C-alpha positions as CSV (number, residue, x, y, z in Angstrom):
1,M,0.0,0.0,0.0
2,D,2.8,2.4,0.8
3,F,4.1,1.9,-2.8
4,I,0.7,2.7,-4.3
5,N,0.4,5.8,-2.1
6,K,3.8,7.0,-3.3
7,V,2.9,6.4,-6.9
8,E,-0.4,8.2,-6.5
9,E,1.4,11.1,-4.8
10,T,4.0,11.3,-7.6
11,I,1.3,11.3,-10.3
12,T,-0.7,13.9,-8.5
13,T,2.4,16.1,-7.9
14,K,3.5,15.8,-11.5
15,G,0.0,16.3,-12.8
16,Q,-0.4,19.5,-10.8
17,R,3.0,20.8,-12.2
18,V,1.6,20.2,-15.7
19,V,-1.6,22.0,-14.8
20,D,0.4,24.9,-13.3
21,K,2.7,25.1,-16.3
22,A,-0.3,25.1,-18.7
23,K,-2.0,27.9,-16.7
24,E,1.3,29.9,-16.7
25,M,1.7,29.5,-20.5
26,A,-2.0,30.6,-21.0
27,E,-1.5,33.6,-18.9
28,V,1.7,34.6,-20.7
29,A,0.0,34.1,-24.1
30,S,-2.9,36.4,-22.9
31,L,-0.5,39.0,-21.7
32,K,1.5,38.9,-25.0
33,S,-1.7,39.3,-26.9
34,Q,-2.6,42.4,-24.8
35,I,0.9,43.8,-25.5
36,G,0.3,43.3,-29.2
37,T,-3.0,45.1,-28.9
38,C,-1.3,48.0,-27.1
39,E,1.5,48.2,-29.7
40,E,-1.1,48.2,-32.5
41,V,-2.9,51.2,-30.8
42,I,0.5,53.0,-30.5
43,K,1.3,52.3,-34.1
44,K,-2.1,53.6,-35.4
45,N,-1.8,56.7,-33.3
46,Y,1.7,57.5,-34.4
47,A,0.5,57.2,-38.0
48,E,-2.5,59.4,-37.2
49,I,-0.2,62.0,-35.6
50,G,2.0,62.0,-38.7
51,R,-0.9,62.3,-41.0
52,L,-2.3,65.2,-39.0
53,Y,1.1,66.9,-38.9
54,Y,1.5,66.5,-42.7
55,E,-2.0,67.8,-43.5
56,N,-1.5,70.8,-41.3
57,Y,2.2,71.6,-41.7
58,G,3.4,69.6,-44.7
59,D,3.7,72.6,-47.0
60,N,6.0,74.4,-44.5
61,P,7.3,71.7,-42.1
62,E,9.8,72.2,-39.3
63,E,13.3,71.2,-40.4
64,L,13.1,68.1,-38.3
65,F,10.2,66.8,-40.5
66,A,11.2,68.3,-43.9
67,K,12.7,65.1,-45.3
68,Q,9.7,63.0,-44.4
69,C,7.3,65.6,-45.7
70,R,9.2,65.7,-49.0
71,A,9.2,61.9,-49.2
72,V,5.4,61.8,-48.7
73,Q,4.9,64.5,-51.4
74,N,7.2,62.7,-53.8
75,A,5.3,59.4,-53.2
76,Q,1.9,61.1,-53.7
77,N,3.2,62.6,-57.0
78,G,4.4,59.2,-58.0
79,V,0.9,57.7,-57.3
80,Q,-0.7,60.4,-59.4
81,D,1.7,59.8,-62.3
82,L,1.1,56.0,-62.1
83,E,-2.7,56.5,-62.0
84,Q,-2.5,58.8,-65.0
85,K,-0.5,56.1,-66.9
86,I,-3.2,53.5,-66.0
87,R,-5.9,55.8,-67.3
88,Q,-3.9,56.3,-70.5
89,I,-3.5,52.6,-71.0
90,K,-7.2,52.0,-70.4
91,G,-8.1,54.9,-72.7
92,I,-9.9,56.8,-70.0
């Protein structure tokens, strides 16, 4: 009987460790998911700040932002040119 009790105790102890580890992994996964959500909110708001800055000050940006504002303007011009070429190809 003592042997059976020790086996049961060992199984119970190891089983509890597995359960505890599974709970820990689930909690960590949940927290990482929450971190991802927070990072996505940060990313979206950074983009929105940049868009608002460009819309309001892109024509006369502070020196710190001049390079990025020129890059946005150049990209917008590129999009317009490419769209024009598509219209020409389609005969529109």
